[in-house]
N, C-alpha and C positions, 0 to 999 in steps of 0.2 A: 234319214238311212239309219237304221237301227245299228247300237253298239255291237248287236252279234254280227251285221254284215260289216262296217268296220273295222272289226277286229280281226274278222275272217280273208279280207283283202289284203293283199301283198304280192310283189313280184321282186325280182330279182333290179338292181339300180342299170338305169341306164343314163346315157350322157347325150345331149341335142349342142349341137351349135349353138352358138348365138350368132348365124349368119353374117358374115362382115364383118363382125368385134372383137375376133379371137379371143371371144368369153366362152367357156364352159358351163350348160346348165345342167344339174342333173334330171331326170325326168318326174321327180320326188317337186324340185322347185318350178317347172315349168303346171305340173299340175297348182301348187298352188298363186302362181299368177293367174291360172285358170279359177280360183275358188274354188277348187277341186279337195276340200280336205280332206277327205277320208281317202282320195286317192292319193293324193302325196301321203299320209301316213301309211298307207298302202306298200308304195316302193320304195319307204327306208323301212319297213323292215323288212323286204324280201319276203320272195314265197312264189306263187306259181300261175301260170297261164290260168284257172280256174277262178283264178281271185278278181286275178284282172280282168278277166269278161264277167265278173257278177259287180267291178264298180261301172263297168258300162250299163249292165243292165241297168241295174238304180238310177242310172243319169236316163236313161230310154225312159224307164217307169215315170219320173220328175217330169221327163219332158210330154208326156199323153196327156200326164195328170194338168199339165200346164195350158198346152192347147186347148184341152177340153173344160178348163176354166174361164179361159176366154173366149171360146165358145158357145156358152152359157152366159156369159156375161151382160151381153143384149148389147155391146156397145160397139160390138163390130159392124160395118157393113156389110151386104150380102157379097159382094165381091172376095171383101178383106175374111169374111167366114170361110169364103172355099178357098181360101189358098192356105189357109191356119188349118180347115179339115185335110187341106193335101197335105201338109207337113204332118200335121201328126199320122195322116196316114204313112207315111215315110218311118215316121220313130216306129210303130208297129210292126211293121217290117223287121227294122234294127230289132228290134225286142225278141221278135218271132227266132229271128236268124240269130242271138246270142243266145236264147233260150236253148233252141236245140243244139246248138254248139256244146255248149257247156256239161247238157244230159250228156251227148256222146262223149267229153273225156271224163267222164262219170262223176260227173259234182253235182250239186244241186241248184237249183238257178235261186235266186234271190226271189222274195216274193214281191209286188205290190204293193205301198204302205194304202189304206183306204185314203177315197177320195179330200173327207174331212181333217183327216191328217196331212193331208198337202194342203191344201186347204190352211191350215196352223201353220205351216211350216216358215221360218224366217228366213229361209235361204230364197224362197218364191216373195215374201216379204210382198201380198197382196195388201198392203193398207196402204198402198201409192198408186194401187193399179185402179183410176176414174176416170179414163177414158180410152178410146180406142188407140190414141198413142201409145198410152201408158201400156197398155196387151203387147203392142210393138214393141216396146220397149223392152218389157221380160221376157218376152224370147225370144229378141236379140241377145240382149245380154245370157241366156243362158245357151244360145246356138255358140255362142263366141265360146264359150266355156268346157262348151263339149267338144269341139273344132283342138281348144287347148289340150284341152284330156287326152283327143284321141293321138293326136300328133305326141302325148311327152312315152306314152305308155308304148309306141311302137320298138322303140330298141330292149323293151323286157323282156319282149314275149322273148320263150326258147321255139315256141314253133312259128316259124318264120310265113307258115301263110298264116297264123294270126297277125302276125303284121302286118299282114296285105290286108288283111278286111276290116281292121284299125284304120289303114288309109282310106279304102274306100269308105267307111263309117265317117271320116273327117271330111272326105270331100263334097259329102252329101248334105254335113251340118252348114260344111263353107259355103254351098251353095244357099242355104233356106238363113243364115245370117248375113249373105250380100242383096239377099231380095230386102229381107227387113231393112237392112240399109239405106237401100235404096227406097222404099217407101216411105222411113221417114225423112227422107231428104239428106241423110248423115254421108259424109262424104267415107268412100270407102279406102281401106287401109293398103298401104302401099307393098311392093315386092318383097318377100319373107318376115314379114307382117307375125303370120298363124306359128301358133307354137314357141315365138317366145316371149 
């Protein structure tokens, strides 16, 4: 994400209950736990709905690029490739919805970086991707980060309809994360694990 995008993104502080533990975490803390530093900085700075949506749009651009890189890697079998392309299509729909909403609110939607920039991104860390399992682990990590990021911003939206959209996006990301975890033979998290 560009320095401009990081500086432009902000929202009011939101607080989430850390279920069953009596601990309150700020939305910024949840974003940090999801490895979304730009979102954490935005939530700490205070700001508006368009700025939050632009961070979400940046996450969607990144997911689209990651699935594209995985699809072009030659590491995925035909069935896994089909699922990756389907998940990428979901992210494209998310991107389009976020872009339209940002424009409707009078904002300027964040542009995607070039594929070369995503390929060199430290966050994607493609140096570790050497097998189909590595592609799935990368996608799994990004999906979980997106789940936690979307859940973390829900309380920060001034427009409650946008909070509902964030919840719907988190549900899609959770579905992706669950499918990837099962494909990797991993254990699914227990109740109240997401967003914590």
